[in-house]
matplotlib code that plots the C-alpha trace (Angstrom):
import matplotlib.pyplot as plt

x = [18.5, 15.5, 13.0, 10.3, 12.9, 13.9, 10.3, 9.5, 12.4, 11.3, 7.7, 8.9, 11.1, 8.2, 5.8, 8.5, 9.0, 5.3, 5.1, 7.9, 6.3, 3.0, 4.7, 6.5, 3.3, 1.4, 4.2, 4.3, 0.5, -0.5, 2.4, 4.6, 2.0, -1.4, -4.4, -7.0, -9.8, -10.8, -9.4, -6.9, -9.4, -11.2, -7.8, -6.6, -9.9, -9.8, -6.2, -7.2, -10.1, -7.9, -5.3, -8.0, -9.5, -6.1, -5.1, -8.4, -8.1, -4.5, -5.6, -8.4, -6.0, -3.3, -5.7, -7.3, -6.9, -7.3, -4.4, -2.1, -3.1, -2.4, 0.5, 1.9, 3.3]
y = [18.2, 20.1, 19.1, 17.8, 15.5, 14.0, 13.6, 11.9, 9.5, 8.8, 8.1, 5.8, 3.9, 3.6, 2.3, -0.2, -1.4, -1.9, -3.8, -6.1, -6.7, -7.5, -10.0, -11.7, -11.9, -13.3, -15.8, -17.0, -17.1, -18.7, -20.1, -21.6, -22.7, -22.7, -22.3, -25.0, -22.6, -21.4, -17.9, -17.9, -17.1, -14.3, -12.8, -12.8, -11.3, -8.5, -7.7, -7.6, -5.3, -3.0, -2.8, -1.9, 0.8, 2.3, 2.2, 3.7, 6.6, 7.1, 7.3, 9.7, 11.9, 11.9, 12.6, 15.5, 18.8, 20.8, 18.9, 19.7, 23.3, 23.9, 26.4, 24.5, 21.9]
z = [0.7, 1.7, 4.3, 1.9, 0.2, 3.6, 4.6, 1.3, 1.7, 5.3, 4.3, 1.5, 3.9, 6.4, 3.7, 2.5, 6.0, 6.5, 3.3, 4.4, 7.8, 5.9, 3.6, 6.4, 8.5, 5.5, 4.8, 8.4, 8.8, 5.5, 3.5, 6.1, 8.7, 7.1, 9.5, 9.7, 8.8, 5.3, 5.6, 2.7, -0.1, 1.7, 2.7, -1.0, -2.1, 0.5, -0.5, -4.2, -3.4, -1.3, -4.1, -6.6, -4.3, -3.6, -7.2, -8.3, -5.8, -6.9, -10.6, -9.7, -7.8, -10.4, -13.2, -11.4, -13.3, -10.1, -8.5, -11.5, -11.6, -7.9, -7.6, -4.7, -7.1]

ax = plt.figure().add_subplot(projection="3d")
ax.plot(x, y, z, "-o")
ax.set_aspect("equal")
plt.show()
Protein backbone atom coordinates (compact mmCIF):
# COMPACT_ATOMS: atom_id res chain seq x y z
CA UNK A 1 0.00 0.00 0.00
CA UNK A 2 1.15 3.49 -0.67
CA UNK A 3 1.27 6.29 1.88
CA UNK A 4 -1.94 7.98 0.72
CA UNK A 5 -3.92 4.76 1.14
CA UNK A 6 -2.59 4.25 4.66
CA UNK A 7 -3.30 7.87 5.56
CA UNK A 8 -6.83 7.55 4.15
CA UNK A 9 -7.48 4.41 6.16
CA UNK A 10 -6.13 6.08 9.31
CA UNK A 11 -8.30 9.16 8.74
CA UNK A 12 -11.37 6.97 8.21
CA UNK A 13 -10.62 5.07 11.42
CA UNK A 14 -10.23 8.33 13.36
CA UNK A 15 -13.53 9.68 12.02
CA UNK A 16 -15.28 6.41 12.86
CA UNK A 17 -13.83 6.47 16.39
CA UNK A 18 -14.97 10.06 16.90
CA UNK A 19 -18.45 9.12 15.68
CA UNK A 20 -18.59 6.22 18.14
CA UNK A 21 -17.45 8.49 21.00
CA UNK A 22 -20.13 11.01 20.01
CA UNK A 23 -22.88 8.38 19.90
CA UNK A 24 -21.82 6.97 23.27
CA UNK A 25 -21.69 10.46 24.78
CA UNK A 26 -25.09 11.35 23.38
CA UNK A 27 -26.53 8.05 24.63
CA UNK A 28 -25.14 8.56 28.12
CA UNK A 29 -26.13 12.20 28.26
CA UNK A 30 -29.63 12.11 26.84
CA UNK A 31 -31.03 8.64 26.32
CA UNK A 32 -29.87 6.79 29.44
CA UNK A 33 -29.81 9.65 31.94
CA UNK A 34 -31.83 12.57 30.56
CA UNK A 35 -30.97 15.98 31.98
CA UNK A 36 -33.53 18.05 33.81
CA UNK A 37 -33.18 20.98 31.37
CA UNK A 38 -34.75 21.34 27.95
CA UNK A 39 -31.61 20.77 25.89
CA UNK A 40 -32.63 17.74 23.84
CA UNK A 41 -34.56 19.59 21.12
CA UNK A 42 -31.89 22.28 20.55
CA UNK A 43 -29.20 19.58 20.45
CA UNK A 44 -31.08 17.61 17.80
CA UNK A 45 -31.67 20.80 15.82
CA UNK A 46 -27.98 21.76 15.89
CA UNK A 47 -26.96 18.24 14.86
CA UNK A 48 -29.38 18.41 11.94
CA UNK A 49 -28.13 21.82 10.85
CA UNK A 50 -24.51 20.66 11.11
CA UNK A 51 -25.31 17.58 9.00
CA UNK A 52 -26.98 19.77 6.37
CA UNK A 53 -24.05 22.18 6.24
CA UNK A 54 -21.47 19.40 5.97
CA UNK A 55 -23.56 17.62 3.35
CA UNK A 56 -24.00 20.83 1.36
CA UNK A 57 -20.31 21.62 1.42
CA UNK A 58 -19.52 18.05 0.36
CA UNK A 59 -21.98 18.29 -2.52
CA UNK A 60 -20.53 21.61 -3.63
CA UNK A 61 -17.00 20.25 -3.51
CA UNK A 62 -17.88 17.03 -5.32
CA UNK A 63 -19.73 18.87 -8.05
CA UNK A 64 -16.98 21.38 -8.67
CA UNK A 65 -15.63 21.22 -12.20
CA UNK A 66 -12.33 22.70 -11.09
CA UNK A 67 -11.86 19.91 -8.54
CA UNK A 68 -12.46 17.21 -11.15
CA UNK A 69 -10.13 18.82 -13.67
CA UNK A 70 -7.27 19.04 -11.21
CA UNK A 71 -4.37 16.91 -12.55
CA UNK A 72 -3.58 15.80 -9.00
CA UNK A 73 -6.54 13.41 -9.06
